[in-house]
A tleap script that builds the chain and sets N, CA, C and O, in Angstrom:
source leaprc.protein.ff14SB
mol = sequence {
  NMET PRO SER ARG GLU LEU ARG ARG MET GLN
  GLN LYS LEU GLY VAL GLU LYS LYS ARG ALA
  GLN LEU LYS LYS ALA PRO GLY ALA ARG LYS
  LYS GLY GLY PRO LYS LYS GLN ARG VAL THR
  ILE SER GLN PHE LEU THR GLU VAL ARG ALA
  GLU MET ARG LYS VAL VAL TRP PRO THR ARG
  GLN GLU VAL VAL SER TYR THR ILE VAL VAL
  LEU VAL THR VAL ILE LEU MET GLY GLY LEU
  VAL TYR PHE ALA ASP ILE ILE PHE THR LYS
  LEU VAL GLU LYS PHE ILE LEU CARG
}
set mol.1.N position { 7.315 31.486 39.267 }
set mol.1.CA position { 6.653 32.619 39.849 }
set mol.1.C position { 6.907 33.839 38.965 }
set mol.1.O position { 8.059 34.148 38.660 }
set mol.2.N position { 5.861 34.525 38.557 }
set mol.2.CA position { 6.051 35.674 37.672 }
set mol.2.C position { 6.754 36.817 38.390 }
set mol.2.O position { 6.650 36.980 39.606 }
set mol.3.N position { 7.465 37.594 37.600 }
set mol.3.CA position { 8.173 38.734 38.170 }
set mol.3.C position { 7.184 39.830 38.569 }
set mol.3.O position { 6.014 39.802 38.185 }
set mol.4.N position { 7.673 40.781 39.336 }
set mol.4.CA position { 6.835 41.869 39.819 }
set mol.4.C position { 6.275 42.675 38.640 }
set mol.4.O position { 5.106 43.061 38.648 }
set mol.5.N position { 7.105 42.923 37.638 }
set mol.5.CA position { 6.654 43.700 36.477 }
set mol.5.C position { 5.546 42.963 35.729 }
set mol.5.O position { 4.554 43.564 35.316 }
set mol.6.N position { 5.727 41.663 35.562 }
set mol.6.CA position { 4.720 40.870 34.857 }
set mol.6.C position { 3.398 40.863 35.621 }
set mol.6.O position { 2.331 40.974 35.017 }
set mol.7.N position { 3.466 40.731 36.968 }
set mol.7.CA position { 2.237 40.755 37.765 }
set mol.7.C position { 1.534 42.095 37.659 }
set mol.7.O position { 0.309 42.145 37.558 }
set mol.8.N position { 2.296 43.188 37.680 }
set mol.8.CA position { 1.688 44.513 37.552 }
set mol.8.C position { 1.008 44.677 36.191 }
set mol.8.O position { -0.087 45.234 36.099 }
set mol.9.N position { 1.659 44.193 35.150 }
set mol.9.CA position { 1.066 44.294 33.820 }
set mol.9.C position { -0.219 43.469 33.738 }
set mol.9.O position { -1.209 43.903 33.150 }
set mol.10.N position { -0.189 42.277 34.334 }
set mol.10.CA position { -1.382 41.438 34.330 }
set mol.10.C position { -2.513 42.093 35.119 }
set mol.10.O position { -3.677 41.994 34.731 }
set mol.11.N position { -2.180 42.758 36.215 }
set mol.11.CA position { -3.204 43.451 36.995 }
set mol.11.C position { -3.833 44.569 36.177 }
set mol.11.O position { -5.046 44.775 36.227 }
set mol.12.N position { -3.007 45.289 35.423 }
set mol.12.CA position { -3.533 46.363 34.581 }
set mol.12.C position { -4.484 45.806 33.533 }
set mol.12.O position { -5.498 46.426 33.209 }
set mol.13.N position { -4.152 44.639 33.008 }
set mol.13.CA position { -4.986 44.053 31.954 }
set mol.13.C position { -6.175 43.284 32.514 }
set mol.13.O position { -7.048 42.866 31.754 }
set mol.14.N position { -6.224 43.092 33.801 }
set mol.14.CA position { -7.351 42.401 34.416 }
set mol.14.C position { -7.228 40.894 34.427 }
set mol.14.O position { -8.212 40.187 34.646 }
set mol.15.N position { -6.042 40.406 34.194 }
set mol.15.CA position { -5.840 38.962 34.141 }
set mol.15.C position { -6.078 38.340 35.507 }
set mol.15.O position { -6.680 37.271 35.605 }
set mol.16.N position { -5.614 38.997 36.559 }
set mol.16.CA position { -5.761 38.450 37.905 }
set mol.16.C position { -7.227 38.307 38.288 }
set mol.16.O position { -7.603 37.326 38.929 }
set mol.17.N position { -8.050 39.260 37.910 }
set mol.17.CA position { -9.469 39.197 38.244 }
set mol.17.C position { -10.129 38.012 37.542 }
set mol.17.O position { -10.954 37.308 38.124 }
set mol.18.N position { -9.753 37.809 36.289 }
set mol.18.CA position { -10.334 36.693 35.537 }
set mol.18.C position { -9.932 35.362 36.165 }
set mol.18.O position { -10.745 34.443 36.270 }
set mol.19.N position { -8.662 35.269 36.586 }
set mol.19.CA position { -8.208 34.028 37.219 }
set mol.19.C position { -8.962 33.774 38.513 }
set mol.19.O position { -9.363 32.646 38.799 }
set mol.20.N position { -9.150 34.827 39.289 }
set mol.20.CA position { -9.861 34.687 40.557 }
set mol.20.C position { -11.310 34.277 40.316 }
set mol.20.O position { -11.860 33.472 41.068 }
set mol.21.N position { -11.932 34.827 39.270 }
set mol.21.CA position { -13.313 34.468 38.958 }
set mol.21.C position { -13.399 33.014 38.525 }
set mol.21.O position { -14.340 32.308 38.888 }
set mol.22.N position { -12.425 32.569 37.753 }
set mol.22.CA position { -12.438 31.177 37.306 }
set mol.22.C position { -12.257 30.217 38.473 }
set mol.22.O position { -12.855 29.141 38.495 }
set mol.23.N position { -11.432 30.605 39.442 }
set mol.23.CA position { -11.212 29.744 40.593 }
set mol.23.C position { -12.463 29.632 41.454 }
set mol.23.O position { -12.729 28.580 42.035 }
set mol.24.N position { -13.236 30.722 41.535 }
set mol.24.CA position { -14.421 30.741 42.377 }
set mol.24.C position { -15.684 30.334 41.625 }
set mol.24.O position { -16.764 30.266 42.213 }
set mol.25.N position { -15.555 30.064 40.334 }
set mol.25.CA position { -16.740 29.776 39.524 }
set mol.25.C position { -17.435 28.520 40.030 }
set mol.25.O position { -16.776 27.532 40.355 }
set mol.26.N position { -18.777 28.554 40.100 }
set mol.26.CA position { -19.494 27.354 40.525 }
set mol.26.C position { -19.334 26.262 39.469 }
set mol.26.O position { -19.328 26.535 38.268 }
set mol.27.N position { -19.207 25.052 39.928 }
set mol.27.CA position { -19.046 23.927 39.015 }
set mol.27.C position { -17.606 23.718 38.597 }
set mol.27.O position { -17.295 22.790 37.850 }
set mol.28.N position { -16.714 24.595 39.086 }
set mol.28.CA position { -15.307 24.410 38.763 }
set mol.28.C position { -14.824 23.136 39.437 }
set mol.28.O position { -15.216 22.838 40.565 }
set mol.29.N position { -13.996 22.407 38.768 }
set mol.29.CA position { -13.540 21.126 39.288 }
set mol.29.C position { -12.591 21.344 40.460 }
set mol.29.O position { -11.681 22.170 40.394 }
set mol.30.N position { -12.813 20.610 41.503 }
set mol.30.CA position { -11.937 20.680 42.657 }
set mol.30.C position { -10.696 19.870 42.368 }
set mol.30.O position { -10.661 19.081 41.424 }
set mol.31.N position { -9.691 20.063 43.175 }
set mol.31.CA position { -8.410 19.435 42.930 }
set mol.31.C position { -8.501 17.910 42.887 }
set mol.31.O position { -7.950 17.286 41.980 }
set mol.32.N position { -9.171 17.323 43.830 }
set mol.32.CA position { -9.253 15.868 43.883 }
set mol.32.C position { -10.311 15.305 42.953 }
set mol.32.O position { -10.184 14.172 42.489 }
set mol.33.N position { -11.344 16.067 42.674 }
set mol.33.CA position { -12.431 15.593 41.842 }
set mol.33.C position { -13.346 14.683 42.628 }
set mol.33.O position { -13.020 14.283 43.746 }
set mol.34.N position { -14.483 14.353 42.057 }
set mol.34.CA position { -15.415 13.484 42.772 }
set mol.34.C position { -14.862 12.068 42.860 }
set mol.34.O position { -14.176 11.593 41.955 }
set mol.35.N position { -15.175 11.409 43.961 }
set mol.35.CA position { -14.731 10.029 44.128 }
set mol.35.C position { -15.555 9.122 43.233 }
set mol.35.O position { -16.776 9.252 43.156 }
set mol.36.N position { -14.888 8.216 42.566 }
set mol.36.CA position { -15.572 7.268 41.693 }
set mol.36.C position { -15.935 6.024 42.487 }
set mol.36.O position { -15.192 5.588 43.367 }
set mol.37.N position { -17.082 5.465 42.161 }
set mol.37.CA position { -17.516 4.227 42.807 }
set mol.37.C position { -16.763 3.056 42.178 }
set mol.37.O position { -16.647 2.969 40.955 }
set mol.38.N position { -16.264 2.175 43.004 }
set mol.38.CA position { -15.594 0.987 42.489 }
set mol.38.C position { -16.631 -0.092 42.199 }
set mol.38.O position { -17.637 -0.213 42.898 }
set mol.39.N position { -16.367 -0.863 41.164 }
set mol.39.CA position { -17.269 -1.961 40.833 }
set mol.39.C position { -16.713 -3.244 41.438 }
set mol.39.O position { -15.520 -3.353 41.722 }
set mol.40.N position { -17.584 -4.190 41.624 }
set mol.40.CA position { -17.148 -5.470 42.178 }
set mol.40.C position { -16.430 -6.276 41.094 }
set mol.40.O position { -16.557 -5.988 39.904 }
set mol.41.N position { -15.691 -7.265 41.515 }
set mol.41.CA position { -14.947 -8.099 40.568 }
set mol.41.C position { -15.905 -8.824 39.634 }
set mol.41.O position { -15.649 -8.922 38.434 }
set mol.42.N position { -16.995 -9.326 40.172 }
set mol.42.CA position { -17.936 -10.058 39.324 }
set mol.42.C position { -18.578 -9.126 38.290 }
set mol.42.O position { -18.784 -9.523 37.143 }
set mol.43.N position { -18.894 -7.893 38.692 }
set mol.43.CA position { -19.471 -6.945 37.737 }
set mol.43.C position { -18.451 -6.598 36.661 }
set mol.43.O position { -18.795 -6.500 35.483 }
set mol.44.N position { -17.192 -6.412 37.064 }
set mol.44.CA position { -16.133 -6.120 36.106 }
set mol.44.C position { -15.983 -7.243 35.093 }
set mol.44.O position { -15.913 -6.992 33.890 }
set mol.45.N position { -15.933 -8.482 35.573 }
set mol.45.CA position { -15.771 -9.622 34.670 }
set mol.45.C position { -16.975 -9.779 33.749 }
set mol.45.O position { -16.818 -10.158 32.588 }
set mol.46.N position { -18.173 -9.494 34.251 }
set mol.46.CA position { -19.374 -9.556 33.418 }
set mol.46.C position { -19.300 -8.530 32.295 }
set mol.46.O position { -19.646 -8.827 31.152 }
set mol.47.N position { -18.848 -7.319 32.624 }
set mol.47.CA position { -18.731 -6.271 31.606 }
set mol.47.C position { -17.637 -6.595 30.594 }
set mol.47.O position { -17.792 -6.324 29.403 }
set mol.48.N position { -16.529 -7.176 31.062 }
set mol.48.CA position { -15.462 -7.575 30.151 }
set mol.48.C position { -15.968 -8.628 29.184 }
set mol.48.O position { -15.695 -8.562 27.985 }
set mol.49.N position { -16.699 -9.592 29.698 }
set mol.49.CA position { -17.237 -10.660 28.855 }
set mol.49.C position { -18.200 -10.093 27.813 }
set mol.49.O position { -18.174 -10.511 26.655 }
set mol.50.N position { -19.046 -9.148 28.213 }
set mol.50.CA position { -19.992 -8.527 27.286 }
set mol.50.C position { -19.253 -7.763 26.190 }
set mol.50.O position { -19.643 -7.807 25.024 }
set mol.51.N position { -18.187 -7.063 26.572 }
set mol.51.CA position { -17.413 -6.320 25.572 }
set mol.51.C position { -16.672 -7.260 24.629 }
set mol.51.O position { -16.559 -6.985 23.435 }
set mol.52.N position { -16.168 -8.367 25.164 }
set mol.52.CA position { -15.440 -9.317 24.318 }
set mol.52.C position { -16.359 -9.983 23.299 }
set mol.52.O position { -15.899 -10.398 22.235 }
set mol.53.N position { -17.634 -10.089 23.603 }
set mol.53.CA position { -18.586 -10.639 22.630 }
set mol.53.C position { -18.785 -9.699 21.454 }
set mol.53.O position { -19.150 -10.140 20.364 }
set mol.54.N position { -18.551 -8.409 21.659 }
set mol.54.CA position { -18.720 -7.422 20.592 }
set mol.54.C position { -17.530 -7.390 19.632 }
set mol.54.O position { -17.631 -6.845 18.533 }
set mol.55.N position { -16.402 -7.974 20.048 }
set mol.55.CA position { -15.188 -7.927 19.239 }
set mol.55.C position { -15.368 -8.780 17.990 }
set mol.55.O position { -15.881 -9.898 18.044 }
set mol.56.N position { -14.929 -8.219 16.860 }
set mol.56.CA position { -14.948 -8.977 15.606 }
set mol.56.C position { -13.542 -9.522 15.411 }
set mol.56.O position { -12.610 -8.780 15.102 }
set mol.57.N position { -13.404 -10.827 15.596 }
set mol.57.CA position { -12.099 -11.454 15.495 }
set mol.57.C position { -11.763 -11.755 14.045 }
set mol.57.O position { -12.650 -12.138 13.281 }
set mol.58.N position { -10.490 -11.591 13.637 }
set mol.58.CA position { -10.108 -11.908 12.261 }
set mol.58.C position { -10.091 -13.417 12.036 }
set mol.58.O position { -9.908 -14.207 12.963 }
set mol.59.N position { -10.289 -13.786 10.775 }
set mol.59.CA position { -10.221 -15.208 10.431 }
set mol.59.C position { -8.752 -15.642 10.370 }
set mol.59.O position { -7.838 -14.818 10.376 }
set mol.60.N position { -8.559 -16.952 10.312 }
set mol.60.CA position { -7.187 -17.470 10.252 }
set mol.60.C position { -6.473 -16.964 9.006 }
set mol.60.O position { -5.292 -16.620 9.061 }
set mol.61.N position { -7.188 -16.917 7.883 }
set mol.61.CA position { -6.593 -16.454 6.628 }
set mol.61.C position { -6.174 -14.987 6.736 }
set mol.61.O position { -5.117 -14.607 6.231 }
set mol.62.N position { -6.989 -14.166 7.387 }
set mol.62.CA position { -6.645 -12.753 7.564 }
set mol.62.C position { -5.403 -12.601 8.446 }
set mol.62.O position { -4.533 -11.779 8.159 }
set mol.63.N position { -5.323 -13.389 9.511 }
set mol.63.CA position { -4.164 -13.315 10.406 }
set mol.63.C position { -2.895 -13.697 9.659 }
set mol.63.O position { -1.862 -13.046 9.817 }
set mol.64.N position { -2.964 -14.756 8.842 }
set mol.64.CA position { -1.794 -15.199 8.076 }
set mol.64.C position { -1.371 -14.118 7.091 }
set mol.64.O position { -0.182 -13.826 6.968 }
set mol.65.N position { -2.336 -13.520 6.383 }
set mol.65.CA position { -1.981 -12.502 5.397 }
set mol.65.C position { -1.428 -11.250 6.082 }
set mol.65.O position { -0.481 -10.651 5.571 }
set mol.66.N position { -1.983 -10.844 7.206 }
set mol.66.CA position { -1.459 -9.689 7.930 }
set mol.66.C position { -0.046 -9.964 8.439 }
set mol.66.O position { 0.808 -9.077 8.416 }
set mol.67.N position { 0.200 -11.183 8.893 }
set mol.67.CA position { 1.522 -11.560 9.388 }
set mol.67.C position { 2.547 -11.492 8.271 }
set mol.67.O position { 3.660 -11.006 8.473 }
set mol.68.N position { 2.177 -11.981 7.088 }
set mol.68.CA position { 3.088 -11.936 5.941 }
set mol.68.C position { 3.394 -10.486 5.576 }
set mol.68.O position { 4.548 -10.152 5.305 }
set mol.69.N position { 2.392 -9.628 5.564 }
set mol.69.CA position { 2.600 -8.214 5.237 }
set mol.69.C position { 3.558 -7.578 6.241 }
set mol.69.O position { 4.452 -6.826 5.852 }
set mol.70.N position { 3.382 -7.869 7.516 }
set mol.70.CA position { 4.251 -7.295 8.546 }
set mol.70.C position { 5.683 -7.792 8.380 }
set mol.70.O position { 6.623 -7.001 8.453 }
set mol.71.N position { 5.857 -9.086 8.158 }
set mol.71.CA position { 7.206 -9.639 8.010 }
set mol.71.C position { 7.918 -9.060 6.787 }
set mol.71.O position { 9.095 -8.711 6.871 }
set mol.72.N position { 7.225 -8.954 5.657 }
set mol.72.CA position { 7.833 -8.389 4.450 }
set mol.72.C position { 8.216 -6.931 4.700 }
set mol.72.O position { 9.299 -6.500 4.302 }
set mol.73.N position { 7.343 -6.175 5.351 }
set mol.73.CA position { 7.633 -4.767 5.630 }
set mol.73.C position { 8.839 -4.630 6.553 }
set mol.73.O position { 9.688 -3.768 6.328 }
set mol.74.N position { 8.928 -5.462 7.581 }
set mol.74.CA position { 10.062 -5.405 8.504 }
set mol.74.C position { 11.356 -5.753 7.774 }
set mol.74.O position { 12.379 -5.106 7.999 }
set mol.75.N position { 11.330 -6.754 6.912 }
set mol.75.CA position { 12.528 -7.147 6.166 }
set mol.75.C position { 12.957 -6.026 5.225 }
set mol.75.O position { 14.145 -5.712 5.140 }
set mol.76.N position { 12.006 -5.420 4.517 }
set mol.76.CA position { 12.344 -4.326 3.603 }
set mol.76.C position { 12.910 -3.122 4.358 }
set mol.76.O position { 13.914 -2.549 3.936 }
set mol.77.N position { 12.293 -2.740 5.441 }
set mol.77.CA position { 12.769 -1.581 6.202 }
set mol.77.C position { 14.130 -1.886 6.846 }
set mol.77.O position { 14.995 -1.011 6.901 }
set mol.78.N position { 14.320 -3.105 7.326 }
set mol.78.CA position { 15.617 -3.494 7.878 }
set mol.78.C position { 16.707 -3.427 6.822 }
set mol.78.O position { 17.811 -2.953 7.093 }
set mol.79.N position { 16.400 -3.903 5.612 }
set mol.79.CA position { 17.357 -3.820 4.513 }
set mol.79.C position { 17.673 -2.382 4.141 }
set mol.79.O position { 18.822 -2.045 3.858 }
set mol.80.N position { 16.657 -1.540 4.143 }
set mol.80.CA position { 16.855 -0.123 3.829 }
set mol.80.C position { 17.789 0.531 4.851 }
set mol.80.O position { 18.699 1.270 4.477 }
set mol.81.N position { 17.566 0.262 6.119 }
set mol.81.CA position { 18.429 0.823 7.167 }
set mol.81.C position { 19.841 0.253 7.047 }
set mol.81.O position { 20.819 0.979 7.225 }
set mol.82.N position { 19.954 -1.026 6.750 }
set mol.82.CA position { 21.264 -1.665 6.611 }
set mol.82.C position { 22.070 -1.014 5.489 }
set mol.82.O position { 23.233 -0.662 5.685 }
set mol.83.N position { 21.461 -0.853 4.320 }
set mol.83.CA position { 22.177 -0.260 3.194 }
set mol.83.C position { 22.459 1.226 3.406 }
set mol.83.O position { 23.498 1.724 2.971 }
set mol.84.N position { 21.554 1.935 4.064 }
set mol.84.CA position { 21.813 3.337 4.384 }
set mol.84.C position { 23.003 3.435 5.334 }
set mol.84.O position { 23.827 4.340 5.201 }
set mol.85.N position { 23.098 2.515 6.288 }
set mol.85.CA position { 24.217 2.502 7.223 }
set mol.85.C position { 25.529 2.258 6.486 }
set mol.85.O position { 26.531 2.916 6.766 }
set mol.86.N position { 25.528 1.323 5.552 }
set mol.86.CA position { 26.743 1.035 4.781 }
set mol.86.C position { 27.154 2.267 3.983 }
set mol.86.O position { 28.330 2.629 3.974 }
set mol.87.N position { 26.205 2.913 3.314 }
set mol.87.CA position { 26.505 4.088 2.494 }
set mol.87.C position { 27.060 5.222 3.358 }
set mol.87.O position { 28.069 5.832 3.003 }
set mol.88.N position { 26.415 5.507 4.482 }
set mol.88.CA position { 26.889 6.589 5.342 }
set mol.88.C position { 28.251 6.265 5.954 }
set mol.88.O position { 29.073 7.162 6.143 }
set mol.89.N position { 28.493 4.997 6.264 }
set mol.89.CA position { 29.802 4.601 6.788 }
set mol.89.C position { 30.887 4.840 5.750 }
set mol.89.O position { 31.951 5.360 6.082 }
set mol.90.N position { 30.638 4.469 4.499 }
set mol.90.CA position { 31.612 4.687 3.424 }
set mol.90.C position { 31.860 6.175 3.211 }
set mol.90.O position { 32.999 6.593 3.002 }
set mol.91.N position { 30.790 6.983 3.262 }
set mol.91.CA position { 30.955 8.428 3.078 }
set mol.91.C position { 31.781 9.043 4.210 }
set mol.91.O position { 32.634 9.895 3.962 }
set mol.92.N position { 31.536 8.621 5.430 }
set mol.92.CA position { 32.296 9.151 6.561 }
set mol.92.C position { 33.756 8.730 6.450 }
set mol.92.O position { 34.655 9.536 6.690 }
set mol.93.N position { 33.996 7.475 6.086 }
set mol.93.CA position { 35.370 7.011 5.950 }
set mol.93.C position { 36.091 7.754 4.844 }
set mol.93.O position { 37.275 8.062 4.982 }
set mol.94.N position { 35.405 8.050 3.750 }
set mol.94.CA position { 36.026 8.691 2.595 }
set mol.94.C position { 36.312 10.172 2.837 }
set mol.94.O position { 37.406 10.650 2.534 }
set mol.95.N position { 35.326 10.906 3.387 }
set mol.95.CA position { 35.455 12.353 3.459 }
set mol.95.C position { 35.950 12.864 4.810 }
set mol.95.O position { 36.621 13.894 4.862 }
set mol.96.N position { 35.640 12.181 5.881 }
set mol.96.CA position { 35.984 12.701 7.193 }
set mol.96.C position { 37.245 12.036 7.748 }
set mol.96.O position { 38.091 12.709 8.338 }
set mol.97.N position { 37.372 10.767 7.569 }
set mol.97.CA position { 38.503 10.037 8.152 }
set mol.97.C position { 39.601 9.778 7.146 }
set mol.97.O position { 40.184 8.694 7.169 }
set mol.98.N position { 39.908 10.681 6.289 }
set mol.98.CA position { 40.919 10.507 5.226 }
set mol.98.C position { 42.171 9.921 5.733 }
set mol.98.O position { 43.111 9.714 4.966 }
savepdb mol mol.pdb
quit
């Protein structure tokens, strides 16, 4: 809740009037918003099936190559974190825990 001084300053600048106009503006969204119509299960499944037909699935060769790229990247990043951990541990032991 704004302080009394802040409210007075906003009133001088006309902020309160603008807020009130925005609240009363036609077409302003109400708190709950319009109710959406629910679709039936069969209509939902029909639409899902139609969308799944549009999907371009990768070939087996693409999946294998993407998997190899991910595994190599995970191994490299894991090794990087492992060696960084070893280096920082040695530095802490050397300089802080004399």
